[in-house]
C-alpha positions in Angstrom: -13.1 -31.6 11.4 -9.7 -30.8 10.4 -6.9 -32.4 12.3 -5.3 -29.0 13.2 -8.5 -27.9 14.7 -9.0 -31.0 16.6 -5.7 -30.2 18.5 -7.0 -26.8 19.3 -10.4 -28.2 20.6 -8.4 -30.5 22.7 -6.4 -27.5 24.1 -9.6 -25.7 24.8 -11.1 -28.5 26.8 -7.7 -28.6 28.9 -6.7 -25.1 29.4 -7.4 -23.7 32.8 -10.5 -21.4 33.0 -8.5 -18.4 33.6 -6.7 -18.6 30.6 -9.9 -18.9 28.4 -10.0 -15.2 27.5 -6.4 -15.1 26.1 -7.3 -18.3 24.1 -10.5 -16.9 22.7 -8.5 -13.7 21.7 -5.9 -15.9 19.9 -8.8 -17.7 18.2 -10.4 -14.4 17.0 -7.1 -13.4 15.4 -7.1 -16.6 13.5 -10.6 -16.1 12.4 -10.1 -12.5 11.2 -6.9 -13.3 9.3 -9.0 -16.1 7.4 -11.7 -13.6 6.8 -9.2 -11.1 5.5 -7.6 -13.6 3.2 -11.1 -14.4 1.6 -12.1 -10.8 1.2 -8.8 -9.6 -0.2 -7.3 -10.0 -3.8 -6.2 -13.6 -4.5 -2.6 -14.0 -4.1 -0.7 -14.8 -7.2 0.4 -18.3 -7.5 4.1 -18.8 -8.4 4.4 -19.7 -12.0 6.2 -23.0 -12.5 7.7 -21.7 -15.7 8.5 -18.2 -14.6 12.0 -17.1 -16.2 14.5 -14.8 -14.5 15.6 -12.0 -16.9 18.9 -10.3 -17.0 19.1 -6.4 -16.3 19.6 -5.8 -19.9 16.5 -7.9 -20.9 14.4 -6.6 -18.3 15.3 -2.9 -19.0 14.5 -3.5 -22.7 11.1 -5.0 -21.8 10.4 -2.0 -19.6 11.6 0.7 -21.9 14.1 2.1 -19.5 18.0 2.3 -19.4 20.0 -0.4 -17.4 21.5 2.4 -15.4 18.1 3.6 -14.2 17.0 -0.1 -13.7 20.3 -0.7 -11.5 19.4 2.5 -9.3 15.7 1.8 -9.0 15.7 -1.9 -8.7 14.4 -2.1 -5.3 11.4 0.0 -6.2 10.0 -2.9 -8.5 8.2 -6.0 -6.8 9.5 -8.2 -9.4 13.3 -7.9 -8.5 15.0 -11.0 -7.4 18.5 -10.9 -5.9 20.5 -14.0 -6.0 23.7 -13.6 -4.2 25.3 -10.7 -6.0 23.2 -11.1 -9.2 20.4 -8.8 -9.9 17.6 -10.4 -11.8 13.9 -9.9 -12.6 10.8 -12.2 -12.7 9.5 -12.3 -16.3 6.0 -13.0 -15.1 6.4 -10.0 -12.6 7.4 -7.7 -15.4 4.4 -9.1 -17.7 2.1 -8.1 -14.6 3.7 -4.8 -14.2 3.6 -3.6 -17.8 -0.1 -5.3 -18.2 -1.6 -6.4 -21.6 -2.2 -2.5 -22.9 1.0 -0.9 -21.8 3.4 -2.2 -24.0 7.0 -0.7 -24.4 6.2 0.7 -27.9 3.1 2.5 -26.7 5.1 4.2 -23.8 7.9 5.2 -26.2 5.5 6.9 -28.6 3.8 8.5 -25.7 0.6 7.0 -26.4 -1.7 6.6 -23.1 -4.4 4.6 -22.4 -7.8 6.2 -23.3 -9.5 7.4 -20.1 -12.6 5.5 -19.1 -15.1 8.3 -20.1 -13.6 7.9 -23.8 -14.3 4.1 -23.8 -18.1 4.4 -23.5 
């Protein structure tokens, strides 16, 4: 048994009987949190070689103006603020634009084919 759980087991043995219902509720919260993590989407692991891009670079990759990016930076999940500097995660931008939504396709007005056309 994990060392962390051995501590909990010891606590269960020592807790007064009248406190057991509250303890069981807390254990259920831990259990459901673990189940939710297993059934939910895998959390992205941080990339060791992720690079922070400037506003100019990020705007170019996204196909938007730097002015627009400054005004809407907080709406993007890959925005990083370091002090007064506004930077953007390169891997976050890659995930946001995806493999089939390159800047050139968006600029030309091309859209992804609908799923019914892919068959």
